[in-house]
C-alpha positions, -999 to +999 in steps of 0.1 A: -169-211-616-165-226-651-192-214-675-202-224-710-200-198-737-233-193-755-235-178-790-210-160-812-187-134-799-195-097-805-169-073-818-164-058-783-161-091-765-129-112-761-134-149-756-105-170-745-119-204-753-152-223-756-152-227-718-146-196-697-144-191-659-159-156-655-176-130-678-160-097-668-173-062-678-145-037-681-161-002-678-128+018-677-094+016-692-071-007-671-036-021-678-034-038-712-011-064-696-038-072-670-065-075-696-043-098-717-037-120-687-074-121-677-084-128-713-066-161-713-091-176-688-120-153-687-145-136-711-137-099-713-165-075-723-153-041-734-176-013-721-152+016-719-168+050-725-203+037-727-235+054-715-255+041-686-280+025-709-252+009-729-236-004-697-269-020-687-271-038-720-234-049-720-233-061-684-260-087-689-246-121-678-214-107-663-201-122-630-176-093-624-172-056-631-140-036-633-140+002-632-121+034-623-132+070-620-150+087-648-179+062-650-210+061-628-218+025-616-255+029-607-279+004-592-296+002-626-263-009-642-256-036-616-291-050-613-290-056-651-268-087-643-283-111-618-251-130-621-229-101-609-210-110-577-177-092-578-171-054-583-135-041-585-126-005-582-092+000-598-082+028-574-094+043-542-125+065-546-159+049-543-181+080-548-191+068-583-208+036-573-241+030-555-228+016-523-263+010-509-271-013-537-238-031-533-246-037-496-282-046-501-273-073-527-243-085-509-219-079-537-182-083-530-165-049-535-127-048-538-106-016-540-070-011-550-061+021-531-024+017-524-005+018-558-020+051-569-009+071-539+027+077-550+016+088-584-010+112-571+015+126-546+040+132-573+013+148-595+005+172-566+040+185-567+039+188-605+010+212-600+026+230-571+058+235-591+040+245-622+021+272-603+050+284-582+073+289-613+045+301-637+055+273-661+024+274-683+024+312-690+061+311-697+057+281-720+029+298-739+048+330-743+079+313-756+058+293-782+045+327-794+080+341-798+079+362-767+109+361-743+093+369-710+122+362-686+119+397-671+082+391-664+081+356-649+082+359-612+085+324-597+084+315-560+105+291-540+089+262-522+116+261-496+104+279-465+068+282-476+039+266-457+023+236-473-011+227-459-023+191-465-061+188-460-066+151-455-033+134-446-043+098-453-026+074-476-020+100-503-019+132-482+007+119-459+030+112-488+025+148-500+033+161-466+065+141-464+075+153-498+069+189-487+091+184-457+118+170-480+116+203-500+122+223-468+087+234-465+068+240-433+041+214-434+008+215-417-015+185-419-052+181-411-068+147-404-104+138-396-096+121-363-064+136-348-048+116-320-016+119-300-002+089-318-007+105-352+007+138-339+039+120-328+041+100-360+039+132-381+064+150-359+090+124-369+089+138-404+087+175-394+050+176-401+027+195-377-008+182-371-031+213-372-067+224-375-085+231-407-086+268-397-048+269-394-044+254-428-067+279-444-051+309-428-014+299-429-009+279-461+010+292-491+000+261-509-032+243-498-035+207-512-067+188-508-068+150-504-101+140-490-128+116-504-161+130-517-190+124-493-217+144-477-193+159-452-167+171-478-190+182-507-184+219-511-157+217-484-139+247-500-164+274-508-165+312-506-161+314-468-131+291-468-114+308-498-119+342-481-097+330-452-068+321-474-039+344-482-042+364-514-008+350-523-018+314-517-024+286-542-051+259-540-044+225-554-069+196-555-065+160-564-094+150-542-127+147-561-147+171-581-173+186-558-150+191-529-143+226-542-170+250-552-157+260-586-179+291-589-166+304-556-130+296-568-136+314-600-148+345-582-118+345-558-093+342-586-110+368-608-110+392-578-073+384-571-081+370-536-061+339-545-028+337-565-037+306-585-051+270-585-043+236-599-071+211-604-068+175-615-105+168-605-135+188-616-172+192-608-180+181-644-157+157-661-155+140-695-156+151-732-176+182-740-172+199-706-151+231-704-141+242-670-153+277-659-116+283-649-103+275-684-097+311-694-076+320-664-038+322-669-030+314-633-048+280-633-035+246-643-062+221-654-056+184-660-081+156-668-080+135-636-047+119-644-032+118-609-029+081-608-024+076-645+011+065-649+022+034-668+040+021-638+010+026-614-016+011-637+006-020-643+008-025-605-030-019-601-036-043-630-015-070-614-036-066-582-068-068-602-056-101-617-049-114-582-084-104-569-102-120-599-082-152-597-087-155-560-124-150-565-126-175-593-110-201-570-134-194-541 
């Protein structure tokens, strides 16, 4: 798909040569190594952090689009480039792209779900440990000159019940990690089968109902996609069925947890704490309603954001683009 470059390069566009294979809009930060590799043969258009209107302007003439979470890929954006053929989601979730438009226009949509699973699973345990051992309050106190050793009351993970809501690619890794810590692990899946039950049993993981997870878990970790069935999955009713001593952790998607209901449960001490890497509102300028609570850990959707993971994802993106270019 060799194309002729027309006109001078803008400050935000990298041109490898007079003749380029593809014009690629990059709407999210991806591995610098991958961008450098792609830039040798393709025209890279930088659109990281832009508004929808700016994306519409920048995507004009682009054959391919690369994006992660944190940016909305609307029909209006995609239709602004009649040349668009390839859309690559550098990760797993596809709740931030208009799938109806992709299907109607026959665009090729590629996802890279595998590499981020280990990073998200490890991040899950970072939040679990941070909550269980009260790391943030202890850290803050020490920075203020207060030695609170006699006040910090941590909890062991060993022997506690870990509930994994959504034991797919990521959740199953979390479940196996929990078993390795000596936790009693309950896992919930959308379509339970005897085969899956036996598979989980090999790792000391029990396939259970969502009701059992809510009532029995000391740590309830969410790993489901965001869709109509899971929006508001954890609300007031579900939180009321959890132990007052339990912790809620979510690395799913913002919108799966009703944050207003969660705030109320935490303020009324009907829940011990929460760790959220995903939020109903994300991006600069948004302050979580949970921000003032000392028993909450908030991180900015960084579950899959490790150097190692993004390099692997970047390498896969290069493979996808090169294979498409040769087709």
